[in-house]
N, C-alpha and C positions, 0 to 999 in steps of 0.2 A: 605204580612206579612213578607216574607223573607227580603224584602227591609227595613222594619221598624227595624228588628233585626239587619240587617247590619248597618243601620244608628245608632242604639243604641250602637252597639259594637264600631262603629267608634267614636262616641261622648265620650263613656267611655274611649276608648283608648287615645283620644285627651286630655281629662281631666287628665287622669293618667300620660301622658307624661308631661303635664303642671306642675303637682305637682312635678314630678321628677326634672324638670328643675328648679323650684323654690327652691326645697330642695338643689339641686346641687349648685345653686347660693349662697345660704346662707352658705353652708359648705365649699366652696372653700376658701383656704387661699389667702392672698394678692399676687398679681402677682409677680413671681420671675423673675428677670432679669438675664439671664445666660450670661456668657462671650461670646462676639461676635467674629466672625472670624476676623483675622487681617485685618485692613483697614476699618472695619465697625464701626458704632456708635450705642450705646444703650442709651435709655432714662432711667436714674436711679433716684429713689427717693432720694431727698436731704438728708432725715433723715437716709438713709442707708450708708452714706459716712462719714468717720472720717478723721480728718485732718492728714497731713503728718508729722510724728515726725522728719523726715530728712529735713524739709523745710529749705533752706539756707537763705531765706529772713526773717529778724527779725522785720522789721518795715513796716507798710502799712499806707500810707497817708489817713486819715479818709475822708477828703473832696473829694479826688480822688475816693475813694470807693463808696461814695454816687453818684457821677457823673456817674460812670460806672453802678451802680444799676439803675439809671434813664434811661440810654441808653438801658439796658437789658429789662426794662419794655416795651420799644417801639419796639426794634428790635430783642429781644431775644439774645441767646448766639450764636455768630458768630463762635467762635473757641472753639470746645469741650475741656473739661478737660481730663486728663488721670488718670485712677485709676487702682488698682489691686484688685482682688477678694480675700477676706480673708476667708469667709464662706458663708453659706446661707444668702442671703439678707444683706451682710456686705461687704463694700468696703473701701479701703484706698486710699487717694489722692496721686498721684505721682507728678503731676504738674498742675498748674492752680489755686493755692489757692486764688489769688486775684479775679479771675472770680467766684470761688466757694463762697467766702464771699459776693461778690456783688450780686450774685444770691439769697442768703439767705436774704439779705436786700431788694431785689426786690420782695420777697415773692414767688419765684418759688417753686413748689412742686417736679419737676423733672428737671434734667439737662443732656444735651447730653454729653456722655463720651466715650472715647476709653478705652476698658477693656484689660489690659495686665496682664500676670502672671510674678511674679518676687520674688526672695528671698530678704532678707534684704539688702545684699550688692549690688545686682543689683538694688534694689529699691533706695538705696542711690545714686548710680552712675547715674541712670536715672533722679532722682529728681534734682541733682546738675547740670548735663549737660543741661537738658531741661530748667531749670530756667535761667542758664547763657545765653543760646541762645535766649530765648523768652522774658524774663522779663527785665525790666529796673532796674537792680540791681545797687547799688552804688559801687564804686571801692573797698571799704573794704569788702563788701559782696562777691564780685567776688573773691577777694584775699583769703578770708576765704573758699570759695567754692573750689578754686584751691588747697588750703592746705589740705582740707578734702579729696579730690579726691586722692591726693598723699599719705597721711598718712593712711586713712581708707580703700581706695580701692586699695592700693598697686600699684599705677600707677607712672611710671617715667615721668619726664617732657616731654620727646619726645612723649610718649604714650598719655599724657594729651593733648598735642598740637594737635595730630591727632584727638582726641575725640571732642575737642571744636573748631577746625579750626583756631588755633592761633600758631604763631611761638614761639620758646622757649624764645626768648628775651622778647616778650610781657608778657609771663607768669612769667618770672623772675622779671620783673618790678612790676607786681602786688604783687608777694610774698614779695618783699622787703618792701612794704608798712607796712607789719605786724611787721617790726623791728622798726618802728617809735614809739616815746613815745605815751602813750594812749591819751593824750590831742589832739595830731595831728591826730591820727586815727579817733577820734570822730568827729573832724572838717571835715575830708574827708567824713565820713559816712553821716554827716548831710548837705553835699554840701556847707559848709562854706569855704572849701579849695579845689581847683581843683587838679586833678591828676597831671597836669603839675607842680604846685607849690610843691606838695608832692615829686615828682620825683627829683626836684632840691634839696630839703632839704635832701633827702637820701644821697646825695654825701658828706654831712658833717657827720663825724663819731661821734663827741662829742654830747651827748644828750642835754647838756646845751646850746650849740650853736644852735642845731636844734630848741629848744624851743624859743631861742632869735629871730631867723629868723622868726619863726611862729608868734610870737607876733608882730614883725615888719611888717609882711605882713598884719595882721589884722588892726593894728593901722594906717598904711600909704597906705593901698590898693595897694600894690606893684604888678606890672605885673610879669608874669613868667620870662620875659627877665631880669628884674631888680633883681629878686631873683637869677637867674643864675649868674649874674654879682657879686652880693654880696657873693655868695658861692665861686666863683673863687677867690675873694680877700681873703677870709678866709682860703682857702685851698692852695693858691699859695705858693710854696716853696720859702724861702728867697734866694735872689741872693747872692752867696758866693763871697766875695771879695778876691783877691789873697793875700796871705801872703808872707812876705819877706823871711821867713825861714820855712822849713817844720816842722810840729808838729807830734809827735809820734801818731801812730794809736790808742793807748790806750786812749790818751787824747781826740781824736776825738770821740771815742765811748762814753766816759763819758759825753762829751758836748752834743752829740746827745741824750743820755738818759735823761740828765737833761732838755734839751729843750722839749722833749716829755712829761716829768712829769709836767713841768711848764705849758705847753699848755693845758694839761688835767685839771690841777688844776684851771687855770683861765678861762677856756672855750673860749680861743682865741689863735691864733697862736703866741706863744712867740718865739722871736729870741734871741739866745745866741751866742755871737761871742767871740772868744778867740784866741790869738796867742801862747798860752802855758804859758804865764806869766800874762797877763792882758786881759781885755775884757769888754764886756757890755751886758746888758740884756734889750731887748725892749719888752714892753707889749702894743700892739696897742689897741685902742678902737674906736668903730664905731659911738658913739654918747655920749651925756652927761649921758644918762641913762646907757649906757654900762660902762662908766667911774665910775659912782657911784657904779655899781655892783662890779667892780674890787677893788675899794676902800673899799667896805664892806668886801671883801675877805681878803684884807690887814689889816683890822681892823683899818682904818684911819678915820672913821666917829665917 
């Protein structure tokens, strides 16, 4: 009899425990992913991650995203993304937006991620630096990222060089791209103009000349070497011929000033020569198109 009671009590206890487990399972909230120790990886629900407002990349190739999504369906995520924890079950992307977008296209419910803690400035710096180092940014996006690190993170060029593993000359060359006319920057961004072409154009100070060279590159498919030669011809200082008698320094200053003004006005290197009494003005042109442009300025059409 005692055995039956024991059995009864055991069965009641078992059923009671089962009810508790069932109730517990129903009442439990969705699993919470807590920040992992440094160097470890967490599987985080995709729906809990928001995009990075500091993302330096502004354009993602749609076809390439779908290709990456197909690869993720087969192989999964090989390189985890990096996020920071904002609140309970809420994360913000630091780096890896391309992988994140492709994972959404692939239909993943969770994604492997490194969880880091950072304030907004650290977030910006990490996002910019990690994207520069890991993603295939175009030259303009890199230049903009460098500029943001300098202006928004208060980094000097030497400090920036240490952060991204580049020397100061390389960083300067990228930053100079941002001084080019918008049409040329867009061409570099869209990979219609190489970094080498753009660097050659930068050596010409006049924006009209820069745009002339840019159009010539596109129309004639000029190599970088050809562009460098064209730039040298445009920027070469005219050879001064000896004069029989010295001219006052004030006249020389006025001639140089006039030569600079005319060069800026016509968008080409204008040569003014004078011995103090008489002289000549030479306005070179590089093609019939360039000649027509100069004639338009002279209002001779």
